[in-house]
C-alpha positions as CSV (number, residue, x, y, z in Angstrom):
1,M,-28.3,-6.1,4.6
2,E,-25.5,-6.8,2.3
3,K,-22.2,-5.4,3.6
4,L,-21.9,-3.2,0.4
5,D,-25.3,-1.6,1.3
6,I,-24.1,-1.1,4.9
7,L,-21.0,0.7,3.6
8,R,-22.9,2.9,1.2
9,N,-25.2,4.0,4.1
10,K,-22.2,4.6,6.3
11,I,-20.6,6.8,3.6
12,A,-23.8,8.6,2.9
13,G,-23.7,9.8,6.5
14,Y,-20.6,11.8,5.8
15,D,-21.1,15.4,4.5
16,K,-17.8,15.3,2.6
17,L,-15.0,12.7,2.6
18,C,-11.3,12.6,1.8
19,V,-9.9,9.2,1.1
20,A,-6.2,8.4,1.9
21,F,-5.5,6.7,-1.4
22,S,-2.7,4.3,-2.3
23,G,-4.0,2.6,-5.4
24,G,-4.2,-0.7,-3.6
25,V,-7.2,-3.0,-3.4
26,D,-8.8,-1.5,-0.3
27,S,-8.5,2.2,-0.9
28,S,-9.4,1.8,-4.5
29,F,-12.7,0.1,-3.6
30,L,-13.4,2.6,-0.8
31,L,-12.9,5.6,-3.2
32,H,-15.0,3.9,-5.9
33,V,-18.0,3.5,-3.5
34,A,-17.5,6.9,-2.0
35,N,-17.5,8.6,-5.4
36,E,-20.6,6.7,-6.3
37,V,-22.4,7.9,-3.1
38,L,-21.0,11.3,-2.5
39,E,-20.1,12.4,-6.1
40,K,-18.5,15.9,-6.0
41,N,-18.2,15.8,-2.2
42,V,-15.4,13.2,-2.2
43,M,-11.7,13.7,-3.0
44,A,-8.6,11.5,-2.8
45,V,-5.0,12.3,-1.6
46,L,-2.1,10.2,-2.8
47,I,1.2,10.6,-0.9
48,D,4.0,10.3,-3.4
49,S,6.8,9.0,-1.2
50,P,10.1,7.2,-1.9
51,V,8.5,4.1,-0.2
52,L,6.0,3.9,-3.1
53,A,7.3,2.2,-6.2
54,N,7.1,4.4,-9.4
55,R,5.0,1.8,-11.2
56,D,2.4,1.8,-8.3
57,R,2.3,5.6,-8.3
58,T,1.7,5.7,-12.1
59,E,-1.1,3.1,-11.8
60,A,-2.7,4.9,-8.9
61,V,-2.8,8.2,-10.8
62,A,-4.2,6.5,-13.8
63,Q,-7.0,5.1,-11.6
64,L,-7.8,8.6,-10.3
65,D,-7.9,10.1,-13.8
66,K,-10.2,7.3,-15.0
67,L,-12.5,7.8,-12.1
68,Q,-12.5,11.5,-12.7
69,V,-12.5,12.2,-9.0
70,K,-11.0,15.3,-7.5
71,Y,-7.5,14.4,-6.1
72,A,-4.2,15.8,-5.0
73,V,-0.8,14.1,-5.2
74,V,1.3,15.3,-2.3
75,E,5.1,14.8,-1.9
76,G,5.9,12.8,1.1
77,N,9.2,12.9,3.0
78,P,9.5,10.2,5.7
79,F,13.2,10.9,5.8
80,G,12.4,13.9,8.0
81,V,11.5,11.4,10.7
82,K,14.4,10.1,12.7
83,E,12.7,6.9,13.8
84,F,11.8,6.0,10.2
85,C,15.3,6.5,9.0
86,E,16.6,4.3,11.8
87,N,14.1,1.7,10.8
88,D,12.9,0.9,14.3
89,R,9.9,-1.4,15.0
90,M,7.5,1.6,15.1
91,R,8.7,2.7,11.6
92,C,5.2,2.3,10.1
93,Y,3.6,4.4,12.9
94,H,5.9,7.3,12.4
95,C,5.6,7.2,8.6
96,K,1.8,6.8,8.6
97,K,1.4,9.6,11.2
98,K,3.3,12.0,9.0
99,N,1.3,10.9,5.9
100,Y,-2.0,11.3,7.7
101,E,-1.1,14.7,9.0
102,Q,-0.4,15.9,5.4
103,I,-3.6,14.4,4.1
104,I,-5.7,16.0,6.9
105,E,-4.1,19.3,6.0
106,V,-5.0,19.0,2.3
107,A,-8.6,17.9,3.3
108,K,-9.0,21.0,5.5
109,R,-7.9,23.3,2.7
110,N,-10.7,21.7,0.6
111,G,-13.3,22.1,3.3
112,I,-13.3,18.5,4.4
113,T,-13.1,17.4,8.0
114,I,-13.3,13.6,7.6
115,V,-10.5,11.5,6.3
116,A,-10.9,7.8,5.7
117,D,-8.3,5.1,5.2
118,G,-8.6,1.6,3.6
119,Q,-8.2,-0.5,6.7
120,N,-10.5,-3.6,6.5
121,A,-11.9,-6.1,9.0
122,D,-9.0,-8.4,8.6
123,D,-6.7,-5.6,9.7
124,A,-8.7,-5.2,12.9
125,V,-7.3,-8.5,14.2
126,A,-3.8,-8.1,12.9
127,T,-1.0,-7.7,15.5
128,D,1.7,-6.2,13.3
129,R,0.1,-2.9,12.1
130,P,1.5,0.0,14.2
131,G,0.3,2.4,11.5
132,A,-3.3,1.8,12.6
133,R,-2.4,3.5,15.9
134,A,-1.6,6.7,14.0
135,A,-5.0,6.6,12.3
136,V,-6.8,6.4,15.6
137,E,-4.7,9.1,17.2
138,L,-5.5,11.5,14.4
139,G,-9.2,10.7,14.1
140,V,-8.9,9.0,10.7
141,V,-12.0,6.8,10.1
142,S,-12.0,3.3,8.7
143,P,-15.4,2.6,7.1
144,L,-14.4,-0.7,5.6
145,M,-13.4,-2.0,9.0
146,E,-16.4,-0.5,10.7
147,C,-18.7,-2.2,8.2
148,G,-17.1,-5.6,8.6
149,L,-15.7,-5.8,5.1
150,T,-12.9,-8.4,4.8
151,K,-10.3,-8.5,2.0
152,E,-12.3,-11.3,0.4
153,D,-15.5,-9.2,0.6
154,I,-13.6,-6.2,-0.9
155,R,-12.3,-8.3,-3.9
156,R,-15.7,-9.8,-4.5
157,Y,-17.5,-6.4,-4.5
158,S,-14.7,-4.8,-6.5
159,K,-15.2,-7.3,-9.2
160,L,-18.9,-6.8,-9.1
161,L,-18.5,-3.0,-9.4
162,G,-15.8,-3.2,-12.1
163,V,-13.0,-1.8,-9.9
164,V,-9.8,-2.6,-11.8
165,T,-7.9,-3.6,-8.7
166,W,-10.2,-6.4,-7.7
167,N,-7.5,-9.0,-8.4
168,K,-4.4,-6.9,-7.7
169,P,-1.9,-8.7,-5.5
170,S,-1.6,-7.2,-2.0
171,N,1.3,-4.8,-1.6
172,A,3.2,-2.9,1.1
173,C,5.6,0.0,1.1
174,L,9.2,-0.7,-0.1
175,A,10.6,-0.1,3.5
176,T,9.1,-3.5,4.5
177,R,11.8,-5.2,2.4
178,L,14.5,-4.0,4.9
179,P,15.1,-5.7,8.3
180,F,14.5,-3.6,11.4
181,G,17.6,-1.8,12.5
182,F,19.0,-1.6,8.9
183,G,18.8,2.1,8.1
184,I,16.4,3.3,5.4
185,T,17.8,5.5,2.6
186,K,16.5,6.5,-0.7
187,E,19.3,4.6,-2.4
188,R,18.4,1.3,-0.6
189,L,14.7,1.7,-1.5
190,A,15.6,2.3,-5.1
191,I,17.7,-0.8,-5.2
192,V,14.8,-2.9,-3.8
193,E,12.4,-1.3,-6.3
194,K,14.7,-2.2,-9.2
195,A,15.1,-5.8,-7.9
196,E,11.4,-6.3,-7.8
197,E,11.0,-4.6,-11.2
198,S,13.1,-7.4,-12.6
199,L,10.3,-9.7,-11.7
200,R,7.4,-7.4,-12.5
201,T,8.5,-6.7,-16.0
202,R,8.3,-10.4,-16.6
203,G,4.7,-10.6,-15.5
204,M,5.4,-11.8,-11.9
205,E,3.3,-9.6,-9.6
206,G,3.0,-10.1,-5.9
207,C,6.7,-10.9,-5.3
208,R,9.0,-9.3,-2.7
209,V,12.8,-9.0,-2.7
210,R,14.0,-8.9,0.9
211,W,17.4,-7.5,1.8
212,H,19.6,-9.6,4.1
213,G,23.1,-8.1,3.9
214,N,24.7,-9.3,0.7
215,I,21.7,-11.7,0.1
216,A,18.6,-10.8,-1.9
217,R,15.8,-13.2,-0.8
218,I,12.9,-13.5,-3.3
219,E,9.5,-14.3,-1.9
220,A,7.0,-15.2,-4.7
221,P,3.8,-17.1,-5.2
222,E,4.6,-20.7,-5.8
223,A,3.3,-20.5,-9.3
224,F,6.3,-18.4,-10.2
225,F,9.0,-20.7,-8.8
226,G,9.8,-22.4,-12.0
227,K,9.9,-19.2,-14.1
228,I,12.2,-17.5,-11.6
229,S,14.6,-20.5,-11.4
230,E,14.7,-20.7,-15.2
231,T,15.2,-17.0,-15.9
232,K,18.9,-16.4,-15.3
233,E,18.6,-12.8,-16.3
234,I,16.8,-12.1,-13.0
235,I,19.8,-13.3,-11.1
236,T,22.1,-11.2,-13.2
237,E,20.0,-8.1,-12.9
238,I,19.7,-8.3,-9.1
239,K,23.3,-9.1,-8.6
240,A,24.2,-6.0,-10.6
241,L,22.5,-4.0,-7.9
242,G,25.2,-5.0,-5.4
243,F,24.0,-8.4,-4.0
244,K,26.4,-11.3,-3.9
245,Y,23.7,-14.0,-3.7
246,V,20.1,-14.3,-4.9
247,T,17.9,-16.9,-3.2
248,L,14.4,-18.1,-3.8
249,D,12.5,-18.6,-0.5
250,L,10.7,-22.0,-0.8
251,E,8.0,-20.9,1.7
252,G,6.8,-18.4,-0.9
253,F,5.4,-15.0,-0.2
254,R,4.4,-14.2,3.4
255,S,3.1,-10.8,4.4
256,G,5.2,-9.4,7.3
257,S,7.9,-12.0,7.1
258,M,10.5,-9.4,8.2
259,N,8.7,-8.7,11.4
260,G,10.1,-11.7,13.4
């Protein structure tokens, strides 16, 4: 059987389903298929948190409206978690756990006992995803992972089904731009978001601006190197946020590069 058919059969086995939705490639695909299979018996919950860029929130809500699926946008507050604020190595676990707890509560209020996330088969072999532990502890299911769908599969099927995120660059929460041990504040997250928006407004998606003291290190796909180097306004705008130096990392974008 095609993996897509396996996934559809898996989802059909749920009476009702709540999808932990972020607007990214994986959760968008999962919600699209779940909506196709379960129709009115599926809903989505988006956590509106300071670690989510405003543009990503807007795009996620637009997706939900277009899909015409039942959904809730819930305000998240990771700053109520000491370990998150201190930015320790289990930051993602503590943040995800709080998010999942909120999503599970919303699902219960809507008569839904099963919550699913967008983890895929590639995530199953990753070694730097402490947030996955929170999902397991709270009984959140991962149908994409369980059905063996890789990121490549998800993009391919998304394109086939007309899911708008099929070619969207992978993203991660804004907190991943700060080195472990460097306290997380709303102000610092806002600075990182503004720095990356300097790139995004110029059509450069999939870039990261990593914070290293007074240095802002840009990670970008190699195709953007020339444009970044030639656009002096980017340097001016990022320096205006309080950085003394702006550097372009010649190794390009690498997921999890701050985890070393």
